[in-house]
mmJSON file of the N, C-alpha and C atoms, coordinates in Angstrom:
{"data_MODEL":{"atom_site":{
"group_PDB":["ATOM","ATOM","ATOM","ATOM","ATOM","ATOM","ATOM","ATOM","ATOM","ATOM","ATOM","ATOM","ATOM","ATOM","ATOM","ATOM","ATOM","ATOM","ATOM","ATOM","ATOM","ATOM","ATOM","ATOM","ATOM","ATOM","ATOM","ATOM","ATOM","ATOM","ATOM","ATOM","ATOM","ATOM","ATOM","ATOM","ATOM","ATOM","ATOM","ATOM","ATOM","ATOM","ATOM","ATOM","ATOM","ATOM","ATOM","ATOM","ATOM","ATOM","ATOM","ATOM","ATOM","ATOM","ATOM","ATOM","ATOM","ATOM","ATOM","ATOM","ATOM","ATOM","ATOM","ATOM","ATOM","ATOM","ATOM","ATOM","ATOM","ATOM","ATOM","ATOM","ATOM","ATOM","ATOM","ATOM","ATOM","ATOM","ATOM","ATOM","ATOM","ATOM","ATOM","ATOM","ATOM","ATOM","ATOM","ATOM","ATOM","ATOM","ATOM","ATOM","ATOM","ATOM","ATOM","ATOM","ATOM","ATOM","ATOM","ATOM","ATOM","ATOM","ATOM","ATOM","ATOM","ATOM","ATOM","ATOM","ATOM","ATOM","ATOM","ATOM","ATOM","ATOM","ATOM","ATOM","ATOM","ATOM","ATOM","ATOM","ATOM","ATOM","ATOM","ATOM","ATOM","ATOM","ATOM","ATOM","ATOM","ATOM","ATOM","ATOM","ATOM","ATOM","ATOM","ATOM","ATOM","ATOM","ATOM","ATOM","ATOM","ATOM","ATOM","ATOM","ATOM","ATOM","ATOM","ATOM","ATOM","ATOM","ATOM","ATOM","ATOM","ATOM","ATOM","ATOM","ATOM","ATOM","ATOM","ATOM","ATOM","ATOM","ATOM","ATOM","ATOM","ATOM","ATOM","ATOM","ATOM","ATOM","ATOM","ATOM","ATOM","ATOM","ATOM","ATOM","ATOM","ATOM","ATOM","ATOM","ATOM","ATOM","ATOM","ATOM","ATOM","ATOM","ATOM","ATOM","ATOM","ATOM","ATOM","ATOM","ATOM","ATOM","ATOM","ATOM","ATOM","ATOM","ATOM","ATOM","ATOM","ATOM","ATOM","ATOM","ATOM","ATOM","ATOM","ATOM","ATOM","ATOM","ATOM","ATOM","ATOM","ATOM","ATOM","ATOM","ATOM","ATOM","ATOM","ATOM","ATOM","ATOM","ATOM","ATOM","ATOM","ATOM","ATOM","ATOM","ATOM","ATOM","ATOM","ATOM","ATOM","ATOM"],
"id":[1,2,3,4,5,6,7,8,9,10,11,12,13,14,15,16,17,18,19,20,21,22,23,24,25,26,27,28,29,30,31,32,33,34,35,36,37,38,39,40,41,42,43,44,45,46,47,48,49,50,51,52,53,54,55,56,57,58,59,60,61,62,63,64,65,66,67,68,69,70,71,72,73,74,75,76,77,78,79,80,81,82,83,84,85,86,87,88,89,90,91,92,93,94,95,96,97,98,99,100,101,102,103,104,105,106,107,108,109,110,111,112,113,114,115,116,117,118,119,120,121,122,123,124,125,126,127,128,129,130,131,132,133,134,135,136,137,138,139,140,141,142,143,144,145,146,147,148,149,150,151,152,153,154,155,156,157,158,159,160,161,162,163,164,165,166,167,168,169,170,171,172,173,174,175,176,177,178,179,180,181,182,183,184,185,186,187,188,189,190,191,192,193,194,195,196,197,198,199,200,201,202,203,204,205,206,207,208,209,210,211,212,213,214,215,216,217,218,219,220,221,222,223,224,225,226,227,228,229,230,231,232,233,234],
"type_symbol":["N","C","C","N","C","C","N","C","C","N","C","C","N","C","C","N","C","C","N","C","C","N","C","C","N","C","C","N","C","C","N","C","C","N","C","C","N","C","C","N","C","C","N","C","C","N","C","C","N","C","C","N","C","C","N","C","C","N","C","C","N","C","C","N","C","C","N","C","C","N","C","C","N","C","C","N","C","C","N","C","C","N","C","C","N","C","C","N","C","C","N","C","C","N","C","C","N","C","C","N","C","C","N","C","C","N","C","C","N","C","C","N","C","C","N","C","C","N","C","C","N","C","C","N","C","C","N","C","C","N","C","C","N","C","C","N","C","C","N","C","C","N","C","C","N","C","C","N","C","C","N","C","C","N","C","C","N","C","C","N","C","C","N","C","C","N","C","C","N","C","C","N","C","C","N","C","C","N","C","C","N","C","C","N","C","C","N","C","C","N","C","C","N","C","C","N","C","C","N","C","C","N","C","C","N","C","C","N","C","C","N","C","C","N","C","C","N","C","C","N","C","C","N","C","C","N","C","C","N","C","C","N","C","C"],
"label_atom_id":["N","CA","C","N","CA","C","N","CA","C","N","CA","C","N","CA","C","N","CA","C","N","CA","C","N","CA","C","N","CA","C","N","CA","C","N","CA","C","N","CA","C","N","CA","C","N","CA","C","N","CA","C","N","CA","C","N","CA","C","N","CA","C","N","CA","C","N","CA","C","N","CA","C","N","CA","C","N","CA","C","N","CA","C","N","CA","C","N","CA","C","N","CA","C","N","CA","C","N","CA","C","N","CA","C","N","CA","C","N","CA","C","N","CA","C","N","CA","C","N","CA","C","N","CA","C","N","CA","C","N","CA","C","N","CA","C","N","CA","C","N","CA","C","N","CA","C","N","CA","C","N","CA","C","N","CA","C","N","CA","C","N","CA","C","N","CA","C","N","CA","C","N","CA","C","N","CA","C","N","CA","C","N","CA","C","N","CA","C","N","CA","C","N","CA","C","N","CA","C","N","CA","C","N","CA","C","N","CA","C","N","CA","C","N","CA","C","N","CA","C","N","CA","C","N","CA","C","N","CA","C","N","CA","C","N","CA","C","N","CA","C","N","CA","C","N","CA","C","N","CA","C","N","CA","C","N","CA","C","N","CA","C","N","CA","C","N","CA","C","N","CA","C"],
"label_alt_id":[null,null,null,null,null,null,null,null,null,null,null,null,null,null,null,null,null,null,null,null,null,null,null,null,null,null,null,null,null,null,null,null,null,null,null,null,null,null,null,null,null,null,null,null,null,null,null,null,null,null,null,null,null,null,null,null,null,null,null,null,null,null,null,null,null,null,null,null,null,null,null,null,null,null,null,null,null,null,null,null,null,null,null,null,null,null,null,null,null,null,null,null,null,null,null,null,null,null,null,null,null,null,null,null,null,null,null,null,null,null,null,null,null,null,null,null,null,null,null,null,null,null,null,null,null,null,null,null,null,null,null,null,null,null,null,null,null,null,null,null,null,null,null,null,null,null,null,null,null,null,null,null,null,null,null,null,null,null,null,null,null,null,null,null,null,null,null,null,null,null,null,null,null,null,null,null,null,null,null,null,null,null,null,null,null,null,null,null,null,null,null,null,null,null,null,null,null,null,null,null,null,null,null,null,null,null,null,null,null,null,null,null,null,null,null,null,null,null,null,null,null,null,null,null,null,null,null,null,null,null,null,null,null,null],
"label_comp_id":["MET","MET","MET","ALA","ALA","ALA","GLY","GLY","GLY","SER","SER","SER","GLU","GLU","GLU","ALA","ALA","ALA","GLY","GLY","GLY","MET","MET","MET","LYS","LYS","LYS","ALA","ALA","ALA","VAL","VAL","VAL","SER","SER","SER","PRO","PRO","PRO","LYS","LYS","LYS","THR","THR","THR","ILE","ILE","ILE","VAL","VAL","VAL","TRP","TRP","TRP","ILE","ILE","ILE","GLU","GLU","GLU","ARG","ARG","ARG","PHE","PHE","PHE","VAL","VAL","VAL","TRP","TRP","TRP","ILE","ILE","ILE","LEU","LEU","LEU","ILE","ILE","ILE","TYR","TYR","TYR","GLY","GLY","GLY","GLY","GLY","GLY","LEU","LEU","LEU","LEU","LEU","LEU","THR","THR","THR","VAL","VAL","VAL","ILE","ILE","ILE","VAL","VAL","VAL","GLY","GLY","GLY","LEU","LEU","LEU","PHE","PHE","PHE","ILE","ILE","ILE","THR","THR","THR","ARG","ARG","ARG","GLN","GLN","GLN","ASP","ASP","ASP","ALA","ALA","ALA","PRO","PRO","PRO","VAL","VAL","VAL","LEU","LEU","LEU","GLY","GLY","GLY","SER","SER","SER","VAL","VAL","VAL","LEU","LEU","LEU","MET","MET","MET","VAL","VAL","VAL","LYS","LYS","LYS","GLY","GLY","GLY","GLY","GLY","GLY","ILE","ILE","ILE","ALA","ALA","ALA","ALA","ALA","ALA","GLY","GLY","GLY","ALA","ALA","ALA","GLY","GLY","GLY","VAL","VAL","VAL","PHE","PHE","PHE","LEU","LEU","LEU","ILE","ILE","ILE","TRP","TRP","TRP","LEU","LEU","LEU","ARG","ARG","ARG","SER","SER","SER","ARG","ARG","ARG","LEU","LEU","LEU","LYS","LYS","LYS","PRO","PRO","PRO","LYS","LYS","LYS","ASP","ASP","ASP","SER","SER","SER"],
"label_asym_id":["A","A","A","A","A","A","A","A","A","A","A","A","A","A","A","A","A","A","A","A","A","A","A","A","A","A","A","A","A","A","A","A","A","A","A","A","A","A","A","A","A","A","A","A","A","A","A","A","A","A","A","A","A","A","A","A","A","A","A","A","A","A","A","A","A","A","A","A","A","A","A","A","A","A","A","A","A","A","A","A","A","A","A","A","A","A","A","A","A","A","A","A","A","A","A","A","A","A","A","A","A","A","A","A","A","A","A","A","A","A","A","A","A","A","A","A","A","A","A","A","A","A","A","A","A","A","A","A","A","A","A","A","A","A","A","A","A","A","A","A","A","A","A","A","A","A","A","A","A","A","A","A","A","A","A","A","A","A","A","A","A","A","A","A","A","A","A","A","A","A","A","A","A","A","A","A","A","A","A","A","A","A","A","A","A","A","A","A","A","A","A","A","A","A","A","A","A","A","A","A","A","A","A","A","A","A","A","A","A","A","A","A","A","A","A","A","A","A","A","A","A","A","A","A","A","A","A","A","A","A","A","A","A","A"],
"label_entity_id":["1","1","1","1","1","1","1","1","1","1","1","1","1","1","1","1","1","1","1","1","1","1","1","1","1","1","1","1","1","1","1","1","1","1","1","1","1","1","1","1","1","1","1","1","1","1","1","1","1","1","1","1","1","1","1","1","1","1","1","1","1","1","1","1","1","1","1","1","1","1","1","1","1","1","1","1","1","1","1","1","1","1","1","1","1","1","1","1","1","1","1","1","1","1","1","1","1","1","1","1","1","1","1","1","1","1","1","1","1","1","1","1","1","1","1","1","1","1","1","1","1","1","1","1","1","1","1","1","1","1","1","1","1","1","1","1","1","1","1","1","1","1","1","1","1","1","1","1","1","1","1","1","1","1","1","1","1","1","1","1","1","1","1","1","1","1","1","1","1","1","1","1","1","1","1","1","1","1","1","1","1","1","1","1","1","1","1","1","1","1","1","1","1","1","1","1","1","1","1","1","1","1","1","1","1","1","1","1","1","1","1","1","1","1","1","1","1","1","1","1","1","1","1","1","1","1","1","1","1","1","1","1","1","1"],
"label_seq_id":[1,1,1,2,2,2,3,3,3,4,4,4,5,5,5,6,6,6,7,7,7,8,8,8,9,9,9,10,10,10,11,11,11,12,12,12,13,13,13,14,14,14,15,15,15,16,16,16,17,17,17,18,18,18,19,19,19,20,20,20,21,21,21,22,22,22,23,23,23,24,24,24,25,25,25,26,26,26,27,27,27,28,28,28,29,29,29,30,30,30,31,31,31,32,32,32,33,33,33,34,34,34,35,35,35,36,36,36,37,37,37,38,38,38,39,39,39,40,40,40,41,41,41,42,42,42,43,43,43,44,44,44,45,45,45,46,46,46,47,47,47,48,48,48,49,49,49,50,50,50,51,51,51,52,52,52,53,53,53,54,54,54,55,55,55,56,56,56,57,57,57,58,58,58,59,59,59,60,60,60,61,61,61,62,62,62,63,63,63,64,64,64,65,65,65,66,66,66,67,67,67,68,68,68,69,69,69,70,70,70,71,71,71,72,72,72,73,73,73,74,74,74,75,75,75,76,76,76,77,77,77,78,78,78],
"pdbx_PDB_ins_code":[null,null,null,null,null,null,null,null,null,null,null,null,null,null,null,null,null,null,null,null,null,null,null,null,null,null,null,null,null,null,null,null,null,null,null,null,null,null,null,null,null,null,null,null,null,null,null,null,null,null,null,null,null,null,null,null,null,null,null,null,null,null,null,null,null,null,null,null,null,null,null,null,null,null,null,null,null,null,null,null,null,null,null,null,null,null,null,null,null,null,null,null,null,null,null,null,null,null,null,null,null,null,null,null,null,null,null,null,null,null,null,null,null,null,null,null,null,null,null,null,null,null,null,null,null,null,null,null,null,null,null,null,null,null,null,null,null,null,null,null,null,null,null,null,null,null,null,null,null,null,null,null,null,null,null,null,null,null,null,null,null,null,null,null,null,null,null,null,null,null,null,null,null,null,null,null,null,null,null,null,null,null,null,null,null,null,null,null,null,null,null,null,null,null,null,null,null,null,null,null,null,null,null,null,null,null,null,null,null,null,null,null,null,null,null,null,null,null,null,null,null,null,null,null,null,null,null,null,null,null,null,null,null,null],
"Cartn_x":[34.405,34.365,35.673,35.572,36.759,37.438,38.752,39.516,39.513,38.915,38.926,39.635,40.066,40.763,39.784,40.291,39.441,38.831,37.535,36.855,36.425,36.732,36.345,35.15,34.208,33.0,32.98,32.644,32.567,31.197,31.185,29.941,30.047,28.909,28.898,29.602,30.179,30.834,29.879,28.592,27.609,27.466,27.49,27.374,28.568,29.742,30.948,30.912,30.485,30.382,29.366,28.224,27.193,27.739,28.468,29.04,30.046,30.906,31.918,31.28,30.209,29.516,28.828,28.17,27.438,28.375,29.596,30.592,30.828,31.104,31.447,30.241,29.062,27.852,27.667,27.832,27.661,28.726,29.982,31.058,30.919,30.829,30.739,29.418,28.326,27.041,27.027,27.6,27.666,28.513,29.67,30.532,29.898,29.219,28.509,27.412,26.706,25.656,26.235,27.394,28.055,28.39,28.915,29.267,28.02,26.947,25.695,25.183,25.294,24.887,25.691,26.992,27.823,27.358,27.078,26.626,25.29,24.361,23.036,23.129,24.023,24.193,24.619,25.447,25.91,24.882,23.821,22.796,21.517,21.631,20.503,19.537,20.024,19.198,20.049,20.424,21.371,20.843,19.548,19.011,19.048,18.556,18.57,20.001,20.895,22.291,22.921,22.627,23.176,22.635,21.357,20.758,21.426,21.629,22.283,23.721,24.431,25.815,25.879,24.976,24.964,24.609,23.56,23.155,24.215,24.861,25.948,27.133,27.437,28.519,28.201,26.949,26.533,26.659,26.249,26.351,27.811,28.683,30.103,30.691,30.283,30.735,30.258,29.042,28.536,29.356,29.781,30.653,31.983,32.549,33.811,33.608,32.48,32.178,32.088,31.454,31.354,32.711,33.645,35.008,35.609,35.423,35.928,35.234,33.905,33.156,33.635,33.858,34.349,35.704,36.538,37.854,37.753,36.623,36.425,35.769,35.342,34.649,35.596,35.327,36.075,35.079,35.4,34.457,34.394,33.194,33.02,33.73,34.244,34.808,33.662,33.598,32.49,32.672],
"Cartn_y":[-5.729,-7.136,-7.535,-8.271,-8.704,-9.825,-9.73,-10.783,-10.745,-9.757,-9.671,-8.393,-8.389,-7.218,-6.066,-4.86,-3.672,-3.631,-3.373,-3.218,-4.512,-5.661,-6.935,-7.503,-8.032,-8.602,-10.1,-10.879,-12.334,-12.716,-13.498,-13.965,-15.462,-16.091,-17.538,-17.87,-19.07,-19.488,-19.519,-19.833,-19.835,-18.442,-17.434,-16.059,-15.694,-16.099,-15.794,-16.483,-17.743,-18.458,-17.777,-17.349,-16.669,-15.376,-14.613,-13.356,-13.625,-14.632,-14.937,-15.348,-16.097,-16.482,-15.278,-14.486,-13.326,-12.294,-12.176,-11.247,-11.549,-12.8,-13.14,-13.096,-13.404,-13.255,-11.793,-10.884,-9.461,-8.948,-9.314,-8.794,-9.31,-10.621,-11.169,-10.792,-10.842,-10.444,-8.978,-8.134,-6.703,-6.408,-7.056,-6.819,-7.356,-8.489,-9.012,-8.049,-7.472,-6.507,-5.252,-4.817,-3.658,-3.974,-5.159,-5.547,-5.607,-6.194,-6.252,-4.835,-3.958,-2.568,-1.866,-2.125,-1.547,-2.033,-3.319,-3.878,-3.28,-3.17,-2.626,-1.146,-0.409,1.007,1.178,0.283,0.371,-0.144,-0.773,-1.339,-0.506,0.803,1.736,1.727,1.451,1.564,2.201,3.486,4.097,4.244,4.487,4.676,3.355,2.293,0.99,0.543,0.746,0.377,1.148,2.426,3.246,2.793,2.465,1.985,0.682,-0.228,-1.485,-1.271,-0.368,-0.105,0.467,1.38,1.98,0.935,0.157,-0.858,-1.945,-2.32,-3.297,-2.754,-1.487,-0.865,-0.801,-0.538,-0.516,-1.905,-2.932,-4.304,-4.696,-4.366,-4.676,-3.901,-2.658,-1.867,-2.454,-2.982,-3.631,-4.879,-5.591,-6.753,-6.354,-5.268,-4.772,-4.346,-3.706,-3.326,-4.556,-5.628,-6.842,-7.487,-7.337,-7.825,-7.076,-5.77,-4.981,-5.405,-5.575,-5.981,-7.331,-8.275,-9.606,-9.518,-8.584,-8.44,-7.959,-7.357,-6.851,-7.873,-9.019,-10.031,-11.185,-11.855,-13.058,-14.129,-15.403,-16.458,-16.662,-17.031,-17.37,-18.678,-18.8,-20.083,-20.977,-22.141,-23.07,-23.769],
"Cartn_z":[-11.455,-11.148,-10.484,-9.453,-8.739,-9.517,-9.659,-10.3,-11.82,-12.428,-13.885,-14.31,-15.555,-16.067,-16.258,-16.177,-16.317,-17.714,-17.782,-19.064,-19.716,-19.122,-19.723,-18.981,-19.728,-19.141,-19.417,-18.414,-18.578,-19.125,-20.183,-20.794,-21.038,-21.323,-21.544,-22.867,-22.947,-24.204,-25.396,-25.146,-26.24,-26.845,-26.0,-26.485,-27.344,-26.937,-27.708,-29.068,-29.095,-30.38,-31.281,-30.711,-31.485,-32.092,-31.299,-31.788,-32.899,-32.71,-33.729,-35.058,-35.001,-36.243,-36.884,-36.072,-36.574,-37.193,-36.664,-37.215,-38.686,-38.994,-40.375,-41.289,-40.769,-41.575,-41.964,-41.004,-41.293,-42.256,-42.029,-42.878,-44.309,-44.474,-45.832,-46.511,-45.781,-46.36,-46.737,-45.894,-46.187,-47.414,-47.5,-48.663,-49.943,-49.844,-51.019,-51.458,-50.498,-50.82,-51.469,-51.005,-51.637,-53.092,-53.347,-54.721,-55.605,-55.091,-55.861,-56.116,-55.121,-55.292,-56.373,-56.407,-57.477,-58.848,-58.951,-60.216,-60.638,-59.707,-60.026,-60.393,-59.741,-60.068,-61.522,-61.991,-63.383,-64.381,-63.914,-64.798,-64.787,-64.758,-64.867,-63.677,-62.504,-61.301,-60.199,-60.383,-59.443,-58.016,-57.867,-56.511,-55.739,-56.346,-55.691,-55.394,-56.343,-56.133,-54.993,-54.908,-53.822,-52.468,-52.416,-51.161,-50.729,-51.676,-51.341,-50.879,-51.523,-51.114,-49.704,-49.389,-48.049,-46.997,-47.26,-46.282,-46.133,-47.207,-47.124,-46.338,-46.531,-45.765,-44.282,-43.966,-42.556,-41.946,-42.686,-42.179,-41.96,-42.907,-42.744,-41.566,-41.401,-40.252,-38.934,-38.911,-37.697,-37.376,-38.41,-38.194,-37.599,-38.072,-37.516,-36.065,-35.773,-34.391,-33.492,-33.994,-33.197,-32.959,-33.893,-33.646,-32.468,-32.437,-31.306,-30.014,-30.073,-28.887,-28.375,-29.283,-28.905,-28.211,-28.63,-28.003,-26.564,-26.211,-24.86,-23.937,-24.483,-23.686,-23.369,-22.265,-21.944,-21.52,-21.776,-21.417,-19.901,-19.431,-18.021,-17.731,-16.541,-16.119,-15.7,-16.294,-16.002,-14.682],
"occupancy":[1.0,1.0,1.0,1.0,1.0,1.0,1.0,1.0,1.0,1.0,1.0,1.0,1.0,1.0,1.0,1.0,1.0,1.0,1.0,1.0,1.0,1.0,1.0,1.0,1.0,1.0,1.0,1.0,1.0,1.0,1.0,1.0,1.0,1.0,1.0,1.0,1.0,1.0,1.0,1.0,1.0,1.0,1.0,1.0,1.0,1.0,1.0,1.0,1.0,1.0,1.0,1.0,1.0,1.0,1.0,1.0,1.0,1.0,1.0,1.0,1.0,1.0,1.0,1.0,1.0,1.0,1.0,1.0,1.0,1.0,1.0,1.0,1.0,1.0,1.0,1.0,1.0,1.0,1.0,1.0,1.0,1.0,1.0,1.0,1.0,1.0,1.0,1.0,1.0,1.0,1.0,1.0,1.0,1.0,1.0,1.0,1.0,1.0,1.0,1.0,1.0,1.0,1.0,1.0,1.0,1.0,1.0,1.0,1.0,1.0,1.0,1.0,1.0,1.0,1.0,1.0,1.0,1.0,1.0,1.0,1.0,1.0,1.0,1.0,1.0,1.0,1.0,1.0,1.0,1.0,1.0,1.0,1.0,1.0,1.0,1.0,1.0,1.0,1.0,1.0,1.0,1.0,1.0,1.0,1.0,1.0,1.0,1.0,1.0,1.0,1.0,1.0,1.0,1.0,1.0,1.0,1.0,1.0,1.0,1.0,1.0,1.0,1.0,1.0,1.0,1.0,1.0,1.0,1.0,1.0,1.0,1.0,1.0,1.0,1.0,1.0,1.0,1.0,1.0,1.0,1.0,1.0,1.0,1.0,1.0,1.0,1.0,1.0,1.0,1.0,1.0,1.0,1.0,1.0,1.0,1.0,1.0,1.0,1.0,1.0,1.0,1.0,1.0,1.0,1.0,1.0,1.0,1.0,1.0,1.0,1.0,1.0,1.0,1.0,1.0,1.0,1.0,1.0,1.0,1.0,1.0,1.0,1.0,1.0,1.0,1.0,1.0,1.0,1.0,1.0,1.0,1.0,1.0,1.0],
"B_iso_or_equiv":[0.0,0.0,0.0,0.0,0.0,0.0,0.0,0.0,0.0,0.0,0.0,0.0,0.0,0.0,0.0,0.0,0.0,0.0,0.0,0.0,0.0,0.0,0.0,0.0,0.0,0.0,0.0,0.0,0.0,0.0,0.0,0.0,0.0,0.0,0.0,0.0,0.0,0.0,0.0,0.0,0.0,0.0,0.0,0.0,0.0,0.0,0.0,0.0,0.0,0.0,0.0,0.0,0.0,0.0,0.0,0.0,0.0,0.0,0.0,0.0,0.0,0.0,0.0,0.0,0.0,0.0,0.0,0.0,0.0,0.0,0.0,0.0,0.0,0.0,0.0,0.0,0.0,0.0,0.0,0.0,0.0,0.0,0.0,0.0,0.0,0.0,0.0,0.0,0.0,0.0,0.0,0.0,0.0,0.0,0.0,0.0,0.0,0.0,0.0,0.0,0.0,0.0,0.0,0.0,0.0,0.0,0.0,0.0,0.0,0.0,0.0,0.0,0.0,0.0,0.0,0.0,0.0,0.0,0.0,0.0,0.0,0.0,0.0,0.0,0.0,0.0,0.0,0.0,0.0,0.0,0.0,0.0,0.0,0.0,0.0,0.0,0.0,0.0,0.0,0.0,0.0,0.0,0.0,0.0,0.0,0.0,0.0,0.0,0.0,0.0,0.0,0.0,0.0,0.0,0.0,0.0,0.0,0.0,0.0,0.0,0.0,0.0,0.0,0.0,0.0,0.0,0.0,0.0,0.0,0.0,0.0,0.0,0.0,0.0,0.0,0.0,0.0,0.0,0.0,0.0,0.0,0.0,0.0,0.0,0.0,0.0,0.0,0.0,0.0,0.0,0.0,0.0,0.0,0.0,0.0,0.0,0.0,0.0,0.0,0.0,0.0,0.0,0.0,0.0,0.0,0.0,0.0,0.0,0.0,0.0,0.0,0.0,0.0,0.0,0.0,0.0,0.0,0.0,0.0,0.0,0.0,0.0,0.0,0.0,0.0,0.0,0.0,0.0,0.0,0.0,0.0,0.0,0.0,0.0],
"pdbx_formal_charge":[null,null,null,null,null,null,null,null,null,null,null,null,null,null,null,null,null,null,null,null,null,null,null,null,null,null,null,null,null,null,null,null,null,null,null,null,null,null,null,null,null,null,null,null,null,null,null,null,null,null,null,null,null,null,null,null,null,null,null,null,null,null,null,null,null,null,null,null,null,null,null,null,null,null,null,null,null,null,null,null,null,null,null,null,null,null,null,null,null,null,null,null,null,null,null,null,null,null,null,null,null,null,null,null,null,null,null,null,null,null,null,null,null,null,null,null,null,null,null,null,null,null,null,null,null,null,null,null,null,null,null,null,null,null,null,null,null,null,null,null,null,null,null,null,null,null,null,null,null,null,null,null,null,null,null,null,null,null,null,null,null,null,null,null,null,null,null,null,null,null,null,null,null,null,null,null,null,null,null,null,null,null,null,null,null,null,null,null,null,null,null,null,null,null,null,null,null,null,null,null,null,null,null,null,null,null,null,null,null,null,null,null,null,null,null,null,null,null,null,null,null,null,null,null,null,null,null,null,null,null,null,null,null,null],
"auth_seq_id":[1,1,1,2,2,2,3,3,3,4,4,4,5,5,5,6,6,6,7,7,7,8,8,8,9,9,9,10,10,10,11,11,11,12,12,12,13,13,13,14,14,14,15,15,15,16,16,16,17,17,17,18,18,18,19,19,19,20,20,20,21,21,21,22,22,22,23,23,23,24,24,24,25,25,25,26,26,26,27,27,27,28,28,28,29,29,29,30,30,30,31,31,31,32,32,32,33,33,33,34,34,34,35,35,35,36,36,36,37,37,37,38,38,38,39,39,39,40,40,40,41,41,41,42,42,42,43,43,43,44,44,44,45,45,45,46,46,46,47,47,47,48,48,48,49,49,49,50,50,50,51,51,51,52,52,52,53,53,53,54,54,54,55,55,55,56,56,56,57,57,57,58,58,58,59,59,59,60,60,60,61,61,61,62,62,62,63,63,63,64,64,64,65,65,65,66,66,66,67,67,67,68,68,68,69,69,69,70,70,70,71,71,71,72,72,72,73,73,73,74,74,74,75,75,75,76,76,76,77,77,77,78,78,78],
"auth_comp_id":["MET","MET","MET","ALA","ALA","ALA","GLY","GLY","GLY","SER","SER","SER","GLU","GLU","GLU","ALA","ALA","ALA","GLY","GLY","GLY","MET","MET","MET","LYS","LYS","LYS","ALA","ALA","ALA","VAL","VAL","VAL","SER","SER","SER","PRO","PRO","PRO","LYS","LYS","LYS","THR","THR","THR","ILE","ILE","ILE","VAL","VAL","VAL","TRP","TRP","TRP","ILE","ILE","ILE","GLU","GLU","GLU","ARG","ARG","ARG","PHE","PHE","PHE","VAL","VAL","VAL","TRP","TRP","TRP","ILE","ILE","ILE","LEU","LEU","LEU","ILE","ILE","ILE","TYR","TYR","TYR","GLY","GLY","GLY","GLY","GLY","GLY","LEU","LEU","LEU","LEU","LEU","LEU","THR","THR","THR","VAL","VAL","VAL","ILE","ILE","ILE","VAL","VAL","VAL","GLY","GLY","GLY","LEU","LEU","LEU","PHE","PHE","PHE","ILE","ILE","ILE","THR","THR","THR","ARG","ARG","ARG","GLN","GLN","GLN","ASP","ASP","ASP","ALA","ALA","ALA","PRO","PRO","PRO","VAL","VAL","VAL","LEU","LEU","LEU","GLY","GLY","GLY","SER","SER","SER","VAL","VAL","VAL","LEU","LEU","LEU","MET","MET","MET","VAL","VAL","VAL","LYS","LYS","LYS","GLY","GLY","GLY","GLY","GLY","GLY","ILE","ILE","ILE","ALA","ALA","ALA","ALA","ALA","ALA","GLY","GLY","GLY","ALA","ALA","ALA","GLY","GLY","GLY","VAL","VAL","VAL","PHE","PHE","PHE","LEU","LEU","LEU","ILE","ILE","ILE","TRP","TRP","TRP","LEU","LEU","LEU","ARG","ARG","ARG","SER","SER","SER","ARG","ARG","ARG","LEU","LEU","LEU","LYS","LYS","LYS","PRO","PRO","PRO","LYS","LYS","LYS","ASP","ASP","ASP","SER","SER","SER"],
"auth_asym_id":["A","A","A","A","A","A","A","A","A","A","A","A","A","A","A","A","A","A","A","A","A","A","A","A","A","A","A","A","A","A","A","A","A","A","A","A","A","A","A","A","A","A","A","A","A","A","A","A","A","A","A","A","A","A","A","A","A","A","A","A","A","A","A","A","A","A","A","A","A","A","A","A","A","A","A","A","A","A","A","A","A","A","A","A","A","A","A","A","A","A","A","A","A","A","A","A","A","A","A","A","A","A","A","A","A","A","A","A","A","A","A","A","A","A","A","A","A","A","A","A","A","A","A","A","A","A","A","A","A","A","A","A","A","A","A","A","A","A","A","A","A","A","A","A","A","A","A","A","A","A","A","A","A","A","A","A","A","A","A","A","A","A","A","A","A","A","A","A","A","A","A","A","A","A","A","A","A","A","A","A","A","A","A","A","A","A","A","A","A","A","A","A","A","A","A","A","A","A","A","A","A","A","A","A","A","A","A","A","A","A","A","A","A","A","A","A","A","A","A","A","A","A","A","A","A","A","A","A","A","A","A","A","A","A"],
"auth_atom_id":["N","CA","C","N","CA","C","N","CA","C","N","CA","C","N","CA","C","N","CA","C","N","CA","C","N","CA","C","N","CA","C","N","CA","C","N","CA","C","N","CA","C","N","CA","C","N","CA","C","N","CA","C","N","CA","C","N","CA","C","N","CA","C","N","CA","C","N","CA","C","N","CA","C","N","CA","C","N","CA","C","N","CA","C","N","CA","C","N","CA","C","N","CA","C","N","CA","C","N","CA","C","N","CA","C","N","CA","C","N","CA","C","N","CA","C","N","CA","C","N","CA","C","N","CA","C","N","CA","C","N","CA","C","N","CA","C","N","CA","C","N","CA","C","N","CA","C","N","CA","C","N","CA","C","N","CA","C","N","CA","C","N","CA","C","N","CA","C","N","CA","C","N","CA","C","N","CA","C","N","CA","C","N","CA","C","N","CA","C","N","CA","C","N","CA","C","N","CA","C","N","CA","C","N","CA","C","N","CA","C","N","CA","C","N","CA","C","N","CA","C","N","CA","C","N","CA","C","N","CA","C","N","CA","C","N","CA","C","N","CA","C","N","CA","C","N","CA","C","N","CA","C","N","CA","C","N","CA","C","N","CA","C","N","CA","C","N","CA","C","N","CA","C"],
"pdbx_PDB_model_num":[1,1,1,1,1,1,1,1,1,1,1,1,1,1,1,1,1,1,1,1,1,1,1,1,1,1,1,1,1,1,1,1,1,1,1,1,1,1,1,1,1,1,1,1,1,1,1,1,1,1,1,1,1,1,1,1,1,1,1,1,1,1,1,1,1,1,1,1,1,1,1,1,1,1,1,1,1,1,1,1,1,1,1,1,1,1,1,1,1,1,1,1,1,1,1,1,1,1,1,1,1,1,1,1,1,1,1,1,1,1,1,1,1,1,1,1,1,1,1,1,1,1,1,1,1,1,1,1,1,1,1,1,1,1,1,1,1,1,1,1,1,1,1,1,1,1,1,1,1,1,1,1,1,1,1,1,1,1,1,1,1,1,1,1,1,1,1,1,1,1,1,1,1,1,1,1,1,1,1,1,1,1,1,1,1,1,1,1,1,1,1,1,1,1,1,1,1,1,1,1,1,1,1,1,1,1,1,1,1,1,1,1,1,1,1,1,1,1,1,1,1,1,1,1,1,1,1,1,1,1,1,1,1,1]
}}}
């Protein structure tokens, strides 16, 4: 792209706001799911607890990935 930094893509401000909100939903929701999974694992349901911990970790990891992705984007000039 002419006039932009290497590796950065211009996107609409609405997209950036959506990504920023979704990041925190994934991170906090994922960590909450991991905690619930830990609790359930200790309450005689190890398989369900392990599944919740894995899925919560994946969600939190996706949130971290979106933070990296957001750092590579820049808003379009209106």
